[in-house]
Backbone as JSON, one array per atom type, in Angstrom:
{
  "sequence": "MELRQLEYFLAVAEESHFTRAARRMHVAQSGLSASIRALEVELGAPLFLRTTRQVELTQAGRALLPEARRALGSIESARDAVAAVQGLLRGTLSVGSLQCLHVVHLPAVLARFHELHPGVEIRMRQSGNAELVEEVRAGRLDLAFVTRQPKIADDLRVSTLAAEPLVLACALESPFAARDSVALEELAAQSFVDFNADWGTRDEADRALAAAGVERRVAVEVNDVHSLLDFVGFGLGVALVPQSFAVKTDSACFVGLRGDLPVAETVVVTSNTVSAAASVLLDMVAEAKSGRLRAVG",
  "N": [[-22.62, 12.54, 20.25], [-23.55, 11.09, 17.26], [-23.69, 8.07, 15.3], [-24.77, 8.41, 12.73], [-24.28, 11.11, 12.3], [-21.5, 11.15, 12.0], [-21.3, 9.64, 9.65], [-22.58, 11.35, 7.83], [-20.85, 13.54, 8.01], [-18.46, 12.4, 6.98], [-19.27, 11.85, 4.36], [-19.71, 14.44, 3.3], [-17.1, 15.43, 3.56], [-15.69, 13.79, 1.77], [-16.99, 14.2, -0.63], [-16.84, 16.91, -0.93], [-18.96, 18.64, -1.11], [-22.22, 19.62, -0.29], [-24.69, 19.0, -1.48], [-24.12, 16.81, -3.2], [-23.24, 15.04, -1.26], [-25.58, 14.66, 0.24], [-27.17, 13.44, -1.66], [-25.74, 11.11, -2.02], [-26.09, 9.93, 0.5], [-28.76, 9.54, 0.5], [-30.63, 11.37, 1.6], [-32.42, 14.32, 2.57], [-31.03, 17.51, 1.72], [-31.27, 19.55, 3.57], [-31.69, 18.19, 5.97], [-29.25, 16.82, 6.23], [-27.47, 18.99, 6.42], [-28.37, 20.15, 8.79], [-27.73, 18.16, 10.6], [-24.92, 18.17, 10.44], [-24.41, 20.75, 11.42], [-25.33, 20.44, 14.04], [-23.43, 18.62, 14.97], [-21.13, 20.2, 14.83], [-21.75, 22.12, 16.76], [-21.8, 20.5, 19.04], [-19.11, 19.68, 19.14], [-17.9, 22.08, 19.35], [-16.6, 23.56, 17.38], [-16.18, 24.76, 14.02], [-16.47, 22.58, 11.23], [-16.31, 22.67, 8.49], [-15.38, 24.86, 5.82], [-17.46, 26.88, 4.14], [-18.27, 27.9, 0.94], [-19.68, 29.53, -1.97], [-18.84, 28.02, -4.05], [-17.32, 25.78, -3.25], [-16.62, 23.29, -0.72], [-14.62, 23.02, 2.05], [-12.5, 21.31, 4.38], [-12.03, 22.42, 7.71], [-9.32, 23.08, 10.06], [-10.08, 21.72, 12.34], [-11.88, 19.96, 11.2], [-10.19, 18.44, 9.59], [-8.74, 17.16, 11.56], [-10.72, 15.6, 12.69], [-11.41, 13.85, 10.64], [-9.74, 11.37, 10.1], [-10.3, 10.05, 12.5], [-13.05, 9.75, 12.42], [-13.29, 8.05, 10.23], [-11.99, 5.81, 11.29], [-13.7, 5.2, 13.43], [-16.15, 4.6, 12.14], [-15.24, 2.52, 10.59], [-14.65, 0.65, 12.58], [-17.18, 0.06, 13.52], [-18.28, -1.15, 11.27], [-16.55, -3.31, 11.09], [-17.27, -4.67, 13.38], [-19.85, -5.5, 12.76], [-19.23, -7.16, 10.6], [-17.72, -9.08, 11.91], [-19.6, -10.39, 13.52], [-21.2, -11.44, 11.51], [-19.33, -13.15, 10.39], [-19.0, -15.08, 12.39], [-21.36, -16.37, 12.08], [-20.86, -17.71, 9.83], [-20.76, -16.24, 7.49], [-19.2, -14.07, 5.38], [-19.12, -10.63, 4.62], [-19.54, -7.32, 3.2], [-16.95, -4.94, 2.44], [-13.69, -5.34, 1.13], [-10.78, -3.7, 1.15], [-7.81, -3.43, -0.51], [-4.38, -2.66, -0.69], [-1.43, -2.44, -2.7], [1.99, -2.65, -3.66], [3.01, -2.3, -7.06], [4.93, -4.04, -7.91], [4.89, -6.38, -6.38], [6.28, -9.34, -5.29], [6.39, -11.35, -3.51], [4.11, -12.85, -3.01], [1.57, -14.22, -5.12], [-0.68, -12.12, -5.71], [-3.09, -11.68, -7.32], [-3.99, -14.35, -7.71], [-4.54, -15.14, -5.08], [-6.54, -13.32, -4.35], [-8.49, -14.04, -6.19], [-9.13, -16.61, -5.31], [-10.12, -15.95, -2.8], [-12.4, -14.49, -3.54], [-13.86, -16.51, -4.74], [-14.5, -18.12, -2.56], [-15.79, -16.34, -0.87], [-18.08, -14.74, -2.01], [-19.78, -12.72, -1.22], [-18.35, -10.55, -0.39], [-17.19, -7.47, -1.41], [-14.43, -6.75, -3.37], [-11.89, -4.39, -3.39], [-9.18, -2.95, -5.03], [-6.0, -1.39, -4.96], [-3.12, 0.08, -6.39], [-0.08, 1.63, -5.52], [2.49, 3.87, -4.27], [4.82, 3.27, -1.52], [4.6, 5.1, 0.82], [2.14, 6.39, 0.36], [0.3, 4.26, 0.34], [0.56, 3.27, 2.97], [-0.38, 5.49, 4.39], [-3.01, 5.49, 3.48], [-4.0, 3.2, 4.72], [-3.74, 4.0, 7.36], [-5.54, 6.1, 7.41], [-7.87, 4.74, 7.18], [-8.92, 4.08, 4.73], [-8.0, 1.9, 3.4], [-7.98, -1.58, 4.1], [-5.76, -3.18, 4.41], [-2.29, -3.25, 3.39], [0.27, -4.16, 1.12], [3.59, -3.6, 1.29], [6.96, -2.23, 1.0], [9.1, -2.37, 3.76], [9.37, 0.55, 5.75], [11.56, 3.03, 7.28], [10.27, 4.26, 9.45], [7.13, 3.77, 10.8], [3.84, 4.68, 11.65], [2.76, 4.42, 15.07], [0.19, 3.54, 15.48], [-0.36, 1.58, 13.7], [-0.2, -1.8, 12.54], [2.44, -3.95, 11.74], [3.57, -6.59, 9.8], [6.0, -8.94, 8.89], [6.43, -10.33, 5.69], [8.36, -11.35, 3.94], [11.92, -11.39, 3.57], [14.78, -10.46, 1.82], [18.07, -10.33, 0.33], [19.39, -7.54, -1.52], [20.59, -7.54, -4.88], [22.97, -6.91, -7.53], [21.8, -5.99, -10.67], [22.73, -6.28, -14.0], [23.71, -5.63, -17.44], [24.36, -8.34, -19.74], [26.72, -7.92, -21.07], [28.12, -6.27, -19.43], [31.0, -5.23, -17.54], [30.77, -5.99, -14.89], [29.4, -8.36, -14.99], [31.01, -10.59, -15.11], [31.98, -10.9, -12.63], [32.24, -12.21, -9.27], [31.24, -10.9, -7.09], [30.26, -7.57, -6.07], [31.2, -4.44, -4.74], [29.31, -1.85, -3.18], [30.45, 0.68, -3.37], [31.78, 0.63, -5.78], [29.95, 1.3, -7.66], [29.7, 3.95, -8.13], [30.12, 5.48, -10.46], [28.18, 4.68, -12.17], [25.22, 4.67, -14.26], [21.81, 4.39, -13.29], [18.98, 2.21, -13.37], [15.77, 2.38, -12.06], [12.91, 2.01, -9.85], [10.11, 4.3, -9.69], [10.19, 7.11, -7.42], [9.58, 6.25, -4.03], [8.55, 3.81, -4.68], [8.29, 0.34, -4.67], [11.42, -1.21, -4.16], [12.94, 1.05, -4.25], [13.4, 2.99, -2.21], [14.92, 1.54, -0.36], [17.2, 0.94, -1.88], [18.13, 3.54, -2.33], [18.81, 4.31, 0.31], [20.82, 2.42, 0.94], [22.86, 2.97, -0.93], [23.41, 5.63, -0.32], [24.41, 5.34, 2.26], [26.76, 4.08, 1.63], [28.15, 6.09, 0.55], [27.7, 6.71, -2.08], [26.79, 8.77, -4.62], [24.32, 8.61, -6.64], [23.08, 8.44, -10.07], [19.95, 8.29, -11.41], [18.97, 7.2, -14.36], [16.86, 6.09, -15.75], [13.51, 5.74, -14.94], [11.01, 3.57, -13.82], [7.88, 1.72, -13.39], [7.42, -0.96, -13.14], [8.5, -4.39, -12.88], [9.34, -5.89, -15.15], [9.87, -3.97, -17.15], [11.98, -2.61, -15.92], [13.99, -4.61, -15.83], [14.3, -5.08, -18.56], [15.35, -2.62, -19.5], [17.75, -2.62, -18.08], [18.91, -4.92, -19.2], [19.41, -4.07, -21.78], [21.5, -2.41, -21.4], [21.2, 0.22, -20.39], [21.61, 1.01, -17.87], [22.46, 0.05, -14.46], [20.99, -1.86, -11.75], [19.71, -2.16, -8.41], [18.2, -4.85, -7.05], [15.73, -7.08, -5.57], [16.82, -10.39, -4.71], [15.2, -12.43, -5.74], [14.33, -11.51, -8.18], [15.92, -12.51, -10.09], [14.92, -14.74, -11.36], [13.22, -13.85, -13.25], [14.08, -13.13, -15.77], [16.3, -13.82, -18.56], [17.9, -12.1, -19.78], [19.5, -10.41, -18.42], [22.21, -10.07, -16.05], [22.91, -11.21, -12.75], [24.49, -10.2, -9.84], [26.09, -10.79, -6.76], [26.33, -8.72, -3.77], [28.95, -7.17, -1.87], [29.95, -6.81, 1.56], [28.05, -4.95, 3.99], [25.07, -6.12, 3.5], [22.31, -4.74, 1.8], [18.86, -5.15, 2.54], [15.76, -6.15, 1.26], [12.65, -5.86, 2.58], [9.52, -7.15, 2.63], [6.37, -6.23, 3.77], [3.18, -6.5, 5.45], [0.77, -4.13, 6.14], [-1.54, -3.16, 8.54], [-4.37, -1.7, 10.28], [-4.67, -1.46, 13.88], [-7.01, -2.7, 14.52], [-8.37, -5.3, 12.86], [-10.4, -6.15, 10.15], [-12.9, -8.76, 9.72], [-12.9, -9.85, 7.13], [-10.39, -8.99, 6.16], [-8.73, -10.36, 7.92], [-9.22, -13.02, 7.16], [-8.2, -12.94, 4.56], [-5.49, -12.49, 5.09], [-4.81, -14.88, 6.31], [-5.07, -16.52, 4.09], [-3.06, -15.53, 2.47], [-0.84, -16.35, 3.95], [-1.16, -19.11, 3.63], [-0.77, -19.29, 0.87], [1.91, -18.56, 0.65], [3.07, -20.73, 1.88], [2.47, -22.66, 0.12], [0.11, -24.04, 0.34], [-2.3, -23.15, -0.58], [-5.12, -23.82, -2.41], [-5.59, -23.95, -5.93], [-7.79, -21.89, -7.94], [-10.92, -23.21, -9.01]],
  "CA": [[-22.22, 12.31, 18.87], [-24.24, 9.92, 16.73], [-23.08, 7.41, 14.16], [-25.26, 9.03, 11.51], [-23.58, 12.39, 12.12], [-20.17, 10.86, 11.45], [-21.5, 9.21, 8.27], [-22.85, 12.57, 7.05], [-19.59, 14.3, 7.97], [-17.53, 11.74, 6.06], [-19.78, 12.02, 3.0], [-19.42, 15.81, 2.88], [-15.64, 15.57, 3.44], [-15.22, 13.08, 0.58], [-17.62, 14.78, -1.83], [-16.58, 18.36, -0.95], [-20.19, 19.26, -1.63], [-23.34, 19.18, 0.53], [-25.74, 18.4, -2.31], [-23.69, 15.47, -3.61], [-23.21, 14.19, -0.06], [-26.97, 14.31, 0.58], [-27.62, 12.47, -2.67], [-25.05, 9.85, -1.72], [-26.63, 9.35, 1.71], [-30.21, 9.38, 0.3], [-31.28, 12.18, 2.61], [-32.62, 15.71, 2.16], [-29.86, 18.32, 2.04], [-31.54, 20.31, 4.79], [-31.46, 17.29, 7.1], [-27.81, 16.58, 6.34], [-26.84, 20.23, 6.91], [-28.73, 20.32, 10.19], [-26.96, 17.18, 11.37], [-23.54, 18.67, 10.51], [-24.4, 21.9, 12.33], [-25.45, 19.93, 15.41], [-22.14, 18.03, 15.3], [-20.21, 21.31, 15.06], [-22.1, 22.7, 18.06], [-21.37, 19.56, 20.07], [-17.65, 19.67, 19.19], [-17.44, 23.43, 19.65], [-15.72, 24.06, 16.33], [-16.66, 24.53, 12.66], [-15.79, 21.48, 10.56], [-16.18, 22.97, 7.07], [-15.42, 26.22, 5.28], [-18.47, 26.82, 3.1], [-18.37, 29.0, -0.02], [-20.67, 29.23, -3.02], [-18.25, 27.12, -5.05], [-16.75, 24.55, -2.73], [-16.64, 23.03, 0.72], [-13.31, 22.54, 2.49], [-12.37, 21.0, 5.8], [-11.25, 23.29, 8.58], [-8.31, 22.33, 10.79], [-10.81, 20.78, 13.21], [-12.44, 18.92, 10.34], [-9.1, 17.54, 9.18], [-8.4, 16.34, 12.71], [-11.79, 14.63, 12.92], [-11.59, 12.94, 9.51], [-9.25, 10.0, 10.3], [-10.97, 9.43, 13.64], [-14.39, 9.36, 11.95], [-13.11, 6.85, 9.4], [-11.68, 4.69, 12.16], [-14.89, 4.85, 14.21], [-17.09, 3.94, 11.25], [-14.64, 1.25, 10.21], [-14.78, -0.27, 13.7], [-18.58, -0.38, 13.54], [-18.45, -2.1, 10.17], [-15.81, -4.52, 11.45], [-18.06, -5.39, 14.37], [-20.92, -6.17, 12.02], [-18.65, -8.25, 9.81], [-17.28, -10.14, 12.82], [-20.79, -11.15, 13.89], [-21.59, -12.2, 10.33], [-18.34, -14.22, 10.2], [-19.31, -16.13, 13.34], [-22.51, -17.08, 11.51], [-20.4, -18.39, 8.62], [-20.99, -15.4, 6.31], [-18.4, -12.85, 5.24], [-19.78, -9.65, 3.77], [-18.93, -6.01, 3.27], [-15.94, -4.54, 1.45], [-12.29, -5.56, 1.47], [-9.95, -2.76, 0.38], [-6.44, -3.91, -0.46], [-3.38, -1.87, -1.39], [-0.22, -3.21, -2.98], [2.98, -2.21, -4.64], [2.81, -2.95, -8.34], [5.96, -5.05, -8.11], [4.85, -7.35, -5.3], [6.76, -10.62, -5.8], [6.39, -12.32, -2.42], [2.93, -13.7, -3.16], [0.83, -13.9, -6.34], [-1.89, -11.56, -5.14], [-4.3, -11.96, -8.11], [-4.47, -15.7, -7.45], [-5.1, -15.18, -3.73], [-7.82, -12.59, -4.36], [-9.46, -14.85, -6.94], [-9.57, -17.67, -4.42], [-10.94, -15.3, -1.78], [-13.7, -14.17, -4.16], [-14.56, -17.76, -4.96], [-14.99, -18.61, -1.28], [-16.58, -15.33, -0.17], [-18.62, -13.86, -3.04], [-20.52, -11.61, -0.63], [-17.43, -9.46, -0.07], [-16.73, -6.68, -2.56], [-12.98, -6.52, -3.3], [-11.36, -3.19, -4.03], [-7.72, -3.1, -5.09], [-5.31, -0.18, -5.4], [-1.66, 0.04, -6.42], [0.54, 2.95, -5.38], [3.79, 3.83, -3.63], [4.86, 2.87, -0.12], [4.09, 6.08, 1.78], [0.72, 6.65, 0.13], [-0.47, 3.1, 0.77], [0.55, 3.25, 4.43], [-1.28, 6.55, 4.85], [-4.37, 5.06, 3.19], [-4.37, 2.28, 5.8], [-3.86, 4.8, 8.59], [-6.76, 6.91, 7.3], [-9.03, 3.87, 7.15], [-9.43, 3.88, 3.37], [-7.58, 0.56, 3.03], [-7.94, -2.53, 5.22], [-4.38, -3.64, 4.52], [-1.46, -2.91, 2.24], [1.53, -4.88, 0.97], [4.57, -2.57, 0.97], [8.33, -2.44, 1.47], [9.22, -1.77, 5.09], [9.92, 1.89, 5.84], [12.29, 3.22, 8.54], [9.38, 4.63, 10.54], [5.71, 3.64, 10.51], [3.08, 5.18, 12.8], [2.54, 3.45, 16.14], [-1.18, 3.03, 15.48], [-0.48, 0.59, 12.65], [0.42, -3.1, 12.8], [3.31, -4.32, 10.63], [3.99, -7.99, 9.86], [6.93, -9.27, 7.81], [6.09, -11.44, 4.81], [9.59, -11.93, 3.4], [13.1, -10.52, 3.55], [15.81, -11.03, 0.95], [19.1, -9.35, 0.03], [19.44, -6.93, -2.85], [21.74, -7.91, -5.71], [23.18, -6.02, -8.66], [21.38, -6.44, -11.99], [23.48, -5.57, -15.03], [23.63, -6.25, -18.76], [25.24, -9.49, -19.91], [28.0, -7.43, -21.58], [28.73, -5.38, -18.45], [32.19, -5.78, -16.87], [30.38, -6.58, -13.62], [28.75, -9.67, -15.21], [31.99, -11.66, -14.93], [32.44, -10.84, -11.25], [31.52, -13.0, -8.26], [30.56, -9.95, -6.21], [30.56, -6.17, -6.33], [31.0, -3.54, -3.61], [28.45, -0.72, -3.54], [31.28, 1.83, -3.71], [32.2, 0.52, -7.17], [28.86, 1.71, -8.54], [29.6, 5.41, -8.08], [30.12, 6.09, -11.79], [27.18, 4.02, -13.01], [23.84, 5.13, -14.38], [20.92, 3.4, -12.69], [17.56, 2.04, -13.68], [15.11, 2.09, -10.79], [11.5, 2.33, -9.78], [9.8, 5.67, -9.32], [10.38, 7.41, -6.0], [8.61, 5.67, -3.1], [7.95, 2.65, -5.35], [9.06, -0.89, -4.55], [12.66, -1.2, -3.39], [13.69, 2.29, -4.54], [13.84, 3.63, -0.97], [15.99, 0.74, 0.24], [18.4, 1.15, -2.7], [18.61, 4.9, -2.04], [19.45, 4.32, 1.63], [22.04, 1.62, 0.92], [23.9, 3.67, -1.68], [23.79, 6.82, 0.43], [25.26, 4.89, 3.37], [28.06, 3.72, 1.07], [28.76, 7.3, 0.01], [27.52, 6.75, -3.54], [25.79, 9.73, -5.11], [23.99, 7.96, -7.91], [22.23, 9.1, -11.06], [18.93, 7.4, -11.95], [18.72, 7.64, -15.74], [15.57, 5.56, -16.21], [12.57, 5.43, -13.86], [9.91, 2.74, -14.3], [7.03, 1.29, -12.29], [7.17, -2.4, -13.16], [9.73, -5.2, -12.87], [9.77, -6.32, -16.49], [10.5, -2.83, -17.83], [13.27, -2.36, -15.28], [14.97, -5.61, -16.27], [14.54, -4.87, -19.99], [16.26, -1.49, -19.65], [19.05, -3.09, -17.61], [19.44, -5.87, -20.17], [19.9, -3.34, -22.96], [22.68, -1.62, -21.04], [20.9, 1.61, -20.09], [21.93, 1.27, -16.47], [22.42, -1.09, -13.55], [19.92, -1.72, -10.76], [19.72, -2.97, -7.21], [16.89, -5.49, -7.03], [15.67, -8.27, -4.72], [17.45, -11.57, -5.3], [14.21, -13.25, -6.45], [14.11, -11.01, -9.53], [16.8, -13.23, -11.01], [14.18, -15.77, -12.1], [12.26, -13.22, -14.14], [14.63, -12.83, -17.09], [17.62, -14.35, -18.88], [18.57, -11.07, -20.58], [20.36, -9.63, -17.54], [23.04, -10.85, -15.14], [22.71, -10.83, -11.36], [25.75, -10.35, -9.12], [25.96, -10.52, -5.34], [26.98, -7.53, -3.24], [29.85, -7.4, -0.75], [29.83, -5.91, 2.7], [26.79, -4.93, 4.74], [24.11, -6.28, 2.42], [20.98, -4.17, 1.96], [17.81, -6.17, 2.52], [14.4, -5.72, 0.92], [11.7, -6.54, 3.46], [8.12, -6.93, 2.26], [5.53, -6.33, 4.96], [1.77, -6.16, 5.31], [0.41, -3.1, 7.12], [-2.96, -3.07, 8.86], [-4.65, -0.97, 11.51], [-4.65, -2.36, 15.03], [-8.26, -3.46, 14.45], [-8.41, -5.92, 11.54], [-11.73, -6.65, 9.82], [-12.99, -10.22, 9.54], [-12.49, -10.18, 5.75], [-8.94, -8.81, 6.06], [-8.11, -11.45, 8.67], [-9.3, -14.22, 6.33], [-7.26, -12.78, 3.45], [-4.13, -12.66, 5.6], [-4.61, -16.32, 6.46], [-4.9, -17.1, 2.76], [-1.71, -15.15, 2.02], [0.09, -17.26, 4.63], [-1.28, -20.41, 2.97], [-0.16, -19.18, -0.45], [3.36, -18.57, 0.83], [3.5, -22.07, 2.25], [2.12, -23.57, -0.97], [-1.05, -24.83, 0.71], [-3.53, -22.56, -1.11], [-5.59, -24.55, -3.6], [-5.88, -23.11, -7.09], [-9.2, -21.66, -8.23], [-11.52, -24.13, -9.96]],
  "C": [[-22.84, 11.01, 18.37], [-23.5, 9.36, 15.52], [-23.49, 8.06, 12.85], [-24.57, 10.35, 11.24], [-22.2, 12.18, 11.52], [-20.27, 10.42, 9.99], [-21.76, 10.41, 7.36], [-21.58, 13.4, 6.9], [-18.62, 13.71, 6.96], [-17.97, 11.92, 4.62], [-19.48, 13.42, 2.48], [-17.92, 16.0, 2.66], [-15.14, 14.94, 2.15], [-15.8, 13.67, -0.7], [-17.28, 16.25, -2.02], [-17.79, 19.14, -1.45], [-21.37, 18.72, -0.83], [-24.42, 18.49, -0.31], [-25.36, 16.99, -2.74], [-23.66, 14.52, -2.42], [-24.62, 13.75, 0.33], [-27.51, 13.28, -0.4], [-26.99, 11.11, -2.39], [-25.66, 9.15, -0.51], [-28.14, 9.16, 1.64], [-30.99, 10.11, 1.39], [-31.45, 13.59, 2.06], [-31.42, 16.54, 2.58], [-30.06, 19.1, 3.34], [-31.29, 19.45, 6.03], [-29.99, 17.01, 7.32], [-27.12, 17.81, 6.92], [-27.14, 20.45, 8.38], [-27.94, 19.37, 11.08], [-25.51, 17.63, 11.52], [-23.44, 19.84, 11.47], [-24.49, 21.44, 13.78], [-24.13, 19.31, 15.88], [-21.12, 19.12, 15.61], [-20.48, 21.97, 16.41], [-21.61, 21.81, 19.19], [-19.86, 19.59, 20.25], [-17.07, 21.05, 19.5], [-16.5, 24.01, 18.62], [-16.36, 23.83, 14.96], [-15.83, 23.45, 11.99], [-15.53, 21.75, 9.08], [-16.15, 24.47, 6.83], [-16.35, 26.17, 4.08], [-18.4, 28.07, 2.24], [-19.4, 28.61, -1.07], [-20.14, 28.21, -4.0], [-17.77, 25.79, -4.49], [-16.88, 24.48, -1.22], [-15.29, 22.43, 1.1], [-13.32, 22.25, 3.97], [-11.58, 22.09, 6.52], [-10.16, 22.45, 9.25], [-8.97, 21.32, 11.72], [-11.39, 19.63, 12.39], [-11.38, 17.93, 9.9], [-8.68, 16.64, 10.33], [-9.45, 15.26, 12.95], [-11.84, 13.54, 11.85], [-11.03, 11.54, 9.74], [-9.93, 9.29, 11.46], [-12.37, 8.97, 13.25], [-14.3, 8.11, 11.09], [-12.84, 5.63, 10.26], [-12.92, 4.23, 12.94], [-15.9, 4.1, 13.35], [-16.55, 2.59, 10.8], [-14.76, 0.21, 11.31], [-16.2, -0.8, 13.79], [-18.81, -1.42, 12.46], [-17.72, -3.41, 10.46], [-16.59, -5.34, 12.46], [-19.21, -6.14, 13.7], [-20.38, -7.37, 11.24], [-18.22, -9.41, 10.7], [-18.45, -11.02, 13.25], [-21.24, -12.02, 12.72], [-20.63, -13.38, 10.11], [-18.59, -15.38, 11.14], [-20.46, -17.0, 12.82], [-22.15, -17.76, 10.19], [-20.58, -17.57, 7.35], [-20.1, -14.18, 6.36], [-19.12, -11.92, 4.29], [-19.03, -8.33, 3.89], [-17.93, -5.78, 2.16], [-14.55, -4.83, 1.99], [-11.44, -4.69, 0.57], [-8.48, -3.09, 0.58], [-5.52, -2.98, -1.25], [-2.13, -2.7, -1.61], [0.72, -2.44, -3.88], [2.74, -2.95, -5.95], [3.77, -4.12, -8.52], [6.03, -6.03, -6.94], [5.23, -8.73, -5.85], [6.74, -11.72, -4.74], [5.26, -13.32, -2.55], [2.2, -13.26, -4.43], [-0.56, -13.43, -5.92], [-3.14, -11.79, -5.99], [-4.87, -13.35, -7.84], [-5.13, -15.8, -6.07], [-6.45, -14.48, -3.7], [-8.89, -13.35, -5.13], [-10.01, -15.97, -6.08], [-10.48, -17.11, -3.32], [-12.34, -15.01, -2.32], [-14.53, -15.43, -4.38], [-15.2, -18.25, -3.66], [-15.95, -17.64, -0.6], [-17.15, -14.32, -1.17], [-19.4, -12.67, -2.49], [-19.66, -10.43, -0.26], [-16.99, -8.76, -1.35], [-15.24, -6.37, -2.38], [-12.63, -5.24, -4.05], [-9.84, -3.24, -3.92], [-7.1, -1.82, -5.61], [-3.81, -0.38, -5.35], [-1.12, 1.46, -6.31], [1.91, 2.78, -4.74], [3.68, 3.53, -2.15], [4.15, 3.85, 0.81], [2.6, 6.31, 1.61], [-0.14, 5.49, 0.59], [-0.55, 3.02, 2.3], [-0.4, 4.3, 4.98], [-2.74, 6.2, 4.59], [-4.87, 4.08, 4.24], [-4.62, 3.07, 7.08], [-5.14, 5.63, 8.59], [-8.03, 6.07, 7.26], [-9.6, 3.63, 5.78], [-9.01, 2.52, 2.8], [-7.59, -0.32, 4.28], [-6.52, -3.02, 5.47], [-3.61, -3.26, 3.27], [-0.17, -3.7, 2.29], [2.58, -3.88, 0.47], [5.97, -3.04, 1.36], [8.48, -1.71, 2.8], [9.9, -0.41, 5.03], [10.61, 2.07, 7.19], [11.37, 3.53, 9.71], [7.94, 4.53, 10.07], [4.96, 3.98, 11.79], [2.76, 4.06, 13.8], [1.14, 2.85, 16.12], [-1.44, 2.05, 14.34], [0.25, -0.7, 13.07], [1.2, -3.52, 11.56], [3.78, -5.75, 10.82], [4.86, -8.3, 8.65], [6.43, -10.47, 7.01], [7.34, -12.13, 4.27], [10.7, -10.9, 3.48], [14.17, -11.2, 2.71], [16.82, -9.94, 0.6], [18.9, -8.75, -1.37], [20.7, -7.41, -3.57], [21.84, -6.89, -6.84], [22.66, -6.69, -9.94], [22.12, -5.61, -13.02], [23.32, -6.29, -16.36], [24.64, -7.4, -18.86], [26.63, -9.06, -20.36], [28.73, -6.54, -20.58], [29.98, -6.02, -17.85], [31.85, -6.44, -15.53], [29.86, -8.01, -13.78], [29.71, -10.83, -14.96], [32.49, -11.76, -13.49], [31.64, -11.78, -10.37], [30.73, -12.09, -7.33], [31.04, -8.55, -6.52], [30.32, -5.38, -5.04], [30.16, -2.35, -4.06], [29.27, 0.49, -3.98], [31.73, 1.8, -5.16], [31.15, 1.0, -8.15], [28.74, 3.22, -8.68], [29.49, 6.05, -9.46], [29.02, 5.55, -12.7], [25.88, 4.81, -13.11], [22.93, 4.01, -13.88], [19.56, 3.39, -13.37], [16.88, 1.71, -12.36], [13.62, 2.42, -10.89], [11.32, 3.82, -9.47], [9.99, 5.87, -7.82], [9.24, 6.85, -5.18], [7.97, 4.4, -3.65], [8.85, 1.44, -5.15], [10.28, -0.73, -3.68], [13.49, 0.05, -3.61], [14.23, 2.91, -3.24], [15.01, 2.87, -0.34], [17.3, 0.9, -0.55], [18.99, 2.53, -2.44], [19.37, 4.93, -0.72], [20.78, 3.58, 1.61], [23.18, 2.36, 0.21], [24.35, 4.93, -0.96], [24.71, 6.45, 1.59], [26.66, 4.52, 2.89], [28.77, 4.92, 0.45], [28.65, 7.43, -1.48], [26.41, 7.73, -3.89], [25.39, 9.27, -6.52], [23.1, 8.81, -8.8], [21.25, 8.06, -11.63], [18.54, 7.92, -13.33], [17.35, 7.23, -16.23], [14.72, 5.21, -14.99], [11.38, 4.67, -14.45], [9.02, 2.38, -13.11], [6.63, -0.18, -12.38], [8.49, -3.15, -13.36], [10.24, -5.49, -14.27], [10.42, -5.17, -17.27], [11.87, -2.55, -17.24], [14.33, -3.33, -15.8], [15.27, -5.49, -17.76], [15.54, -3.73, -20.2], [17.67, -1.88, -19.17], [19.7, -4.0, -18.64], [20.0, -5.21, -21.41], [21.0, -2.35, -22.62], [22.44, -0.17, -20.71], [21.14, 1.97, -18.63], [21.97, -0.03, -15.69], [21.3, -0.85, -12.55], [20.22, -2.58, -9.55], [18.32, -3.54, -7.03], [16.89, -6.65, -6.04], [16.2, -9.49, -5.45], [16.47, -12.4, -6.13], [13.93, -12.75, -7.86], [14.93, -11.78, -10.56], [16.07, -14.28, -11.83], [13.27, -15.17, -13.17], [12.8, -12.93, -15.54], [15.95, -13.57, -17.29], [18.41, -13.34, -19.72], [19.47, -10.18, -19.72], [21.13, -10.58, -16.63], [22.85, -10.33, -13.72], [23.94, -11.2, -10.55], [25.53, -9.99, -7.66], [26.72, -9.27, -4.92], [27.86, -7.91, -2.06], [29.56, -6.41, 0.37], [28.49, -6.06, 3.42], [25.64, -4.94, 3.74], [22.79, -5.58, 2.72], [19.92, -5.25, 1.78], [16.48, -5.53, 2.16], [13.42, -6.54, 1.75], [10.28, -6.16, 3.04], [7.25, -7.18, 3.48], [4.08, -6.08, 4.57], [1.42, -5.23, 6.46], [-1.1, -3.1, 7.3], [-3.14, -2.09, 10.02], [-4.62, -1.96, 12.66], [-5.92, -3.2, 15.13], [-8.41, -3.99, 13.04], [-9.81, -6.48, 11.3], [-11.71, -8.15, 9.62], [-12.51, -10.62, 8.15], [-10.98, -10.05, 5.59], [-8.2, -9.93, 6.78], [-8.1, -12.75, 7.85], [-8.31, -14.12, 5.18], [-5.83, -12.99, 3.92], [-3.82, -14.13, 5.84], [-4.36, -16.99, 5.11], [-3.54, -16.73, 2.17], [-0.67, -16.06, 2.66], [0.04, -18.64, 3.99], [-0.61, -20.4, 1.6], [1.36, -19.23, -0.34], [3.89, -19.96, 1.16], [3.16, -23.11, 1.2], [0.9, -24.42, -0.7], [-2.35, -24.29, 0.12], [-3.93, -23.28, -2.4], [-5.92, -23.57, -4.72], [-7.36, -22.97, -7.28], [-9.68, -22.69, -9.22], [-11.39, -25.57, -9.51]]
}
């Protein structure tokens, strides 16, 4: 099995088309097709279902895809590591993040990274927890900032960035606003404002309320912090949010929870092999959290 064969395979898998894949790899289609056929013979299984309209992965092809991405990613990481020893970072850094990341100001960190390492192309994607983790596992992202999930694949590395309790956010006129604390069971009759499913702390809030026997109704779903707090402030529902959200608005009230407090844990997920660029970014995130990262300019 040759490296070029895996590159051709990945191009066809991502383009779902032999002609587009050949154009992307700057090679004749006949040569690309021959290389794929040789790979299929070596592996003893067809990798693609070919029709006149489309190209789809077979079961064997789907099994090979994440391994091919990992193998090619390891080769690229090796090249980047050698370049880093020579004082030069290069290549691509693909970062995933929840939209409501509040532990670190990621735009500032990425701007500083770009200033120091202009030879690295930065790619950034926002999505939900499960999708970002799967993107890291498939090799399409170098790292992702997400909320910890109950179970993450063993072939991934998970590091905690911050952990903080959830609190109740409610309108200033809410009866809860005058309270020192609220039990989760008292929220059974409330309408909720929350993030979209699999987004931010939604999963943790769902688990905490289910454990308390609260069958809740989410009346408003949003995908950013400011909208969530605005809807709460106007009385359209209550929300369970990380304690640090309290500094983001003065239009809502924040009340502590009683009992077994649910905790929002923000983590960074990487593969077991971390690229040189991703390693540098993680160091910069640690510096930003400690307040040691110098501003751009």
